[in-house]
C-alpha positions in Angstrom: 304.5 54.7 56.5 301.9 53.8 59.5 300.4 50.4 59.1 296.4 50.6 59.6 294.2 48.3 61.4 294.9 45.4 58.9 298.5 45.6 59.0 298.9 47.5 55.7 300.4 51.1 54.7 301.2 52.6 51.7 304.0 54.7 50.5 303.4 57.7 47.8 305.8 59.4 45.9 304.6 62.7 47.5 305.5 61.1 50.8 309.2 61.0 49.4 309.5 63.8 47.1 311.4 67.1 48.3 310.9 69.1 44.9 312.2 66.9 42.1 311.9 69.1 38.8 313.4 68.9 35.4 314.4 71.8 32.7 312.9 69.4 30.1 309.1 69.2 31.1 307.2 67.5 33.4 308.4 64.4 35.8 307.1 61.4 36.3 308.1 59.8 39.8 308.1 56.3 40.7 309.0 54.1 44.0 310.4 50.3 43.5 308.1 49.5 46.6 304.8 51.2 47.6 302.8 48.7 49.7 303.9 47.6 53.3 302.6 45.1 55.8 304.0 43.8 59.1 306.4 41.8 57.8 308.4 45.0 57.0 308.1 46.8 60.0 311.5 48.7 60.9 313.7 50.4 58.3 313.2 49.5 54.6 315.4 51.1 51.7 313.5 51.5 48.6 314.8 53.4 45.1 313.2 56.7 44.2 313.2 57.4 40.3 312.3 60.5 38.4 312.0 60.5 34.6 311.5 63.5 32.7 309.8 64.3 29.1 312.7 63.4 27.2 313.4 60.0 29.2 316.2 61.1 31.4 316.3 59.2 34.5 317.7 59.8 38.1 317.3 57.7 41.0 318.1 57.7 44.6 318.0 55.3 47.5 315.8 56.3 50.2 315.3 54.7 53.9 312.0 54.7 55.0 310.6 53.4 58.6 307.6 51.3 58.7 305.6 51.7 62.1 302.7 49.6 63.6 301.1 51.7 66.1 298.2 49.8 66.8 297.4 47.9 70.2 296.5 44.6 70.6 292.9 44.3 72.1 292.2 41.9 74.9 288.7 40.9 76.2 288.4 38.7 79.5 285.4 36.9 80.9 283.6 39.1 83.3 282.6 36.2 85.4 285.2 35.9 88.2 287.4 32.5 88.1 286.5 31.0 91.6 288.1 27.8 93.0 287.4 26.2 96.3 290.1 23.9 98.2 290.3 22.4 101.5 292.5 23.8 104.4 296.0 22.4 103.9 295.6 21.5 100.2 297.2 23.3 97.5 295.9 25.1 94.2 298.0 25.3 91.2 297.3 28.1 88.8 296.0 26.8 85.2 297.1 28.3 81.9 293.6 30.4 81.3 295.0 32.2 78.1 292.4 30.0 76.3 289.4 31.8 77.8 290.7 35.1 76.5 289.9 36.7 73.3 292.9 39.0 71.8 293.8 40.4 68.2 296.2 42.8 66.9 296.9 43.6 63.0 300.4 42.2 63.2 300.4 39.1 66.0 300.9 39.3 69.4 302.3 37.1 72.2 299.7 36.6 75.2 301.2 36.3 78.8 299.3 35.4 81.9 300.1 36.7 85.6 300.0 35.0 87.9 301.9 32.4 85.4 300.5 29.1 85.0 301.9 26.8 87.6 302.0 29.4 90.3 300.9 27.4 93.7 298.9 28.7 96.3 298.0 27.6 99.8 296.2 30.3 101.3 292.8 32.0 100.4 293.2 34.7 97.6 291.3 37.5 96.4 292.8 39.4 93.4 293.2 39.6 89.7 294.7 37.5 86.9 296.0 39.9 84.4 296.7 39.0 80.8 299.0 41.3 78.5 299.0 41.1 74.5 302.2 42.3 73.3 303.0 42.7 69.3 306.1 43.1 67.6 306.4 46.6 67.9 306.1 46.6 71.5 302.4 47.9 71.6 300.7 46.3 74.6 297.0 45.4 75.4 296.0 44.3 78.9 292.7 42.9 80.3 292.3 41.5 83.9 289.7 38.9 85.6 288.6 38.4 89.0 290.3 35.4 90.8 289.1 34.2 94.1 290.5 31.1 95.7 288.4 30.0 98.7 289.5 27.7 101.6 287.3 25.9 103.8 287.6 24.1 106.9 286.6 20.1 107.4 284.5 18.7 110.2 286.8 16.7 112.8 286.2 14.9 116.1 286.6 17.0 119.3 287.6 15.6 122.4 284.3 15.5 123.9 282.9 13.4 121.0 281.0 16.2 119.5 282.0 17.4 115.8 283.5 21.0 115.3 284.5 22.8 112.5 288.6 23.1 111.5 289.4 26.5 110.8 286.0 28.0 111.1 287.3 31.6 110.6 287.6 30.8 107.1 283.8 29.6 106.4 281.0 32.1 105.8 277.3 31.1 106.2 275.4 32.1 103.0 271.5 31.4 102.1 270.6 28.0 100.7 271.2 27.8 96.8 273.7 30.8 96.5 276.1 30.3 93.4 279.5 30.1 93.9 280.5 33.3 92.1 278.0 35.2 94.2 279.6 33.7 97.5 282.8 34.8 96.3 281.9 38.2 95.2 279.8 39.1 98.3 281.0 37.0 101.2 284.7 36.3 100.7 287.3 39.3 101.5 
């Protein structure tokens, strides 16, 4: 029995019957259980019963398998996650799972990589990946661009002038350039 997108599945007698017949007229077939949900995933035992026209009854136990094949859906923001820190500081990855929309017919666990709590000390240009896994092992994935910018600070030089510390990590951009634009166009 394959569960649908709503986490429901229905078993019919035709799916179980392998040619039940009686010499005493037509046979009525019955199942002890027909409707299944996410709570029933895996093997289930049901009773298959046949009753002929004169009331003679025969039953057998049948093992069926309830299966969920629907992958979770994961939607992440399209705008990059951008943070700026000063040289020498650290950045601790927060839990961003609340920014992700995920759904599944049978529930899921949502994981983030890099995991919340990971410490960054250097500039980073990569991805934050999210994975939703349901009880059947079906997986849905999504990823969000992640940019960590490290900027230098002004410090007094020996000649009395100020110079930029770590200027190789700085970029020059037009006035009023939004931070996500800087992250996407200027930082590599």
